[in-house]
C-alpha positions in Angstrom: 5.5 32.0 17.2 3.3 31.5 14.7 0.3 29.3 15.5 1.4 26.7 13.1 4.8 26.5 14.6 2.8 25.8 18.0 1.3 22.9 16.4 4.3 21.8 15.0 6.5 21.8 17.8 3.4 20.2 20.2 2.8 17.6 17.5 6.6 16.5 17.4 6.8 16.5 21.3 3.6 14.1 21.1 5.1 11.6 18.5 8.5 11.3 20.0 6.8 10.8 23.4 4.5 8.3 21.9 7.3 6.3 20.2 9.0 5.7 23.5 12.1 8.5 22.9 13.6 10.5 24.7 14.9 13.7 23.4 18.2 12.6 23.9 17.4 9.4 22.0 16.0 11.2 19.0 18.7 13.4 18.7 21.3 10.8 18.7 19.1 9.4 15.8 18.2 12.6 14.0 22.2 13.2 14.4 21.5 16.6 16.4 22.2 17.9 19.8 19.5 17.4 22.2 18.9 20.9 22.9 18.2 21.3 19.4 15.3 18.7 19.9 14.4 20.9 22.8 14.3 24.4 20.9 12.0 22.5 17.9 9.7 21.6 21.0 9.4 24.5 22.4 8.9 26.1 18.9 12.1 28.3 19.1 13.7 26.7 16.1 12.4 26.3 12.7 12.1 23.1 10.9 13.8 22.0 7.9 11.4 20.4 5.4 14.0 17.6 5.0 14.1 17.3 9.3 10.2 17.2 9.0 10.0 13.9 7.0 12.7 12.2 8.9 11.2 13.1 12.3 8.0 11.3 10.5 9.9 8.4 9.5 11.7 8.4 13.3 8.6 8.7 15.2 6.3 6.4 12.7 3.8 9.4 12.1 2.3 10.6 8.7 3.6 14.0 7.8 0.3 15.5 7.3 -0.3 14.8 10.7 2.5 16.2 11.8 1.9 19.5 9.6 -2.0 19.7 9.7 -4.2 22.1 11.6 -6.8 20.2 11.7 -8.3 17.8 14.7 -5.8 15.9 17.0 -6.0 12.4 15.6 -3.7 10.5 18.1 -0.8 9.2 16.1 -1.1 5.8 17.3 -4.1 6.2 14.7 -1.4 6.4 12.1 0.7 3.6 13.3 -2.6 1.1 13.5 -2.7 1.9 9.6 0.5 0.9 8.7 0.1 -2.0 11.1 -2.7 -3.2 8.7 -0.9 -2.7 5.4 1.9 -4.4 6.7 -0.8 -7.3 8.2 -2.3 -7.3 4.6 0.7 -8.8 3.2 1.0 -11.7 5.4 0.4 -15.1 4.7 -2.7 -16.3 6.3 -1.5 -18.8 8.8 1.4 -16.0 9.8 -2.0 -13.2 10.2 -3.5 -16.2 12.8 -0.3 -16.2 14.7 -0.3 -12.7 15.0 -3.8 -12.4 16.2 -3.1 -15.3 18.6 -0.2 -12.9 20.1 -2.5 -10.1 20.1 -5.2 -12.1 22.0 -2.7 -12.9 24.3 -1.5 -9.8 25.1 -5.2 -8.8 25.9 -5.5 -11.3 28.6 -2.4 -10.8 30.4 -3.3 -7.1 30.3 -7.0 -7.5 31.5 -7.7 -6.8 35.4 -8.3 -9.7 37.4 -12.0 -10.3 38.6 -12.4 -9.1 41.8 -11.2 -11.7 44.5 -9.0 -13.5 42.4 -5.3 -13.0 41.7 -3.2 -13.5 39.4 
């Protein structure tokens, strides 16, 4: 197995996990068998160009990130870029609603001050 195949396999697994999918779920959505996903992520099966494009779409990551041998940018960075592009399309009042929702989520996730329970 080449270094490029090893990197691709690792990135596919990482992207799948970041997408919150099991191998079985990814296989079903890709119309593959679960062992095929396992073989791909282990670097024991080559990925066709069409499959790679479908994986990138399914996992919401950029195709160049999957294939790149540079750095290990977090796949969430690409999701954030996609989200930013979508947010730019919203009406100002809808954008305000989204920002309020994000603030609410952050407040809910913030740890309670010592000595206080939520």
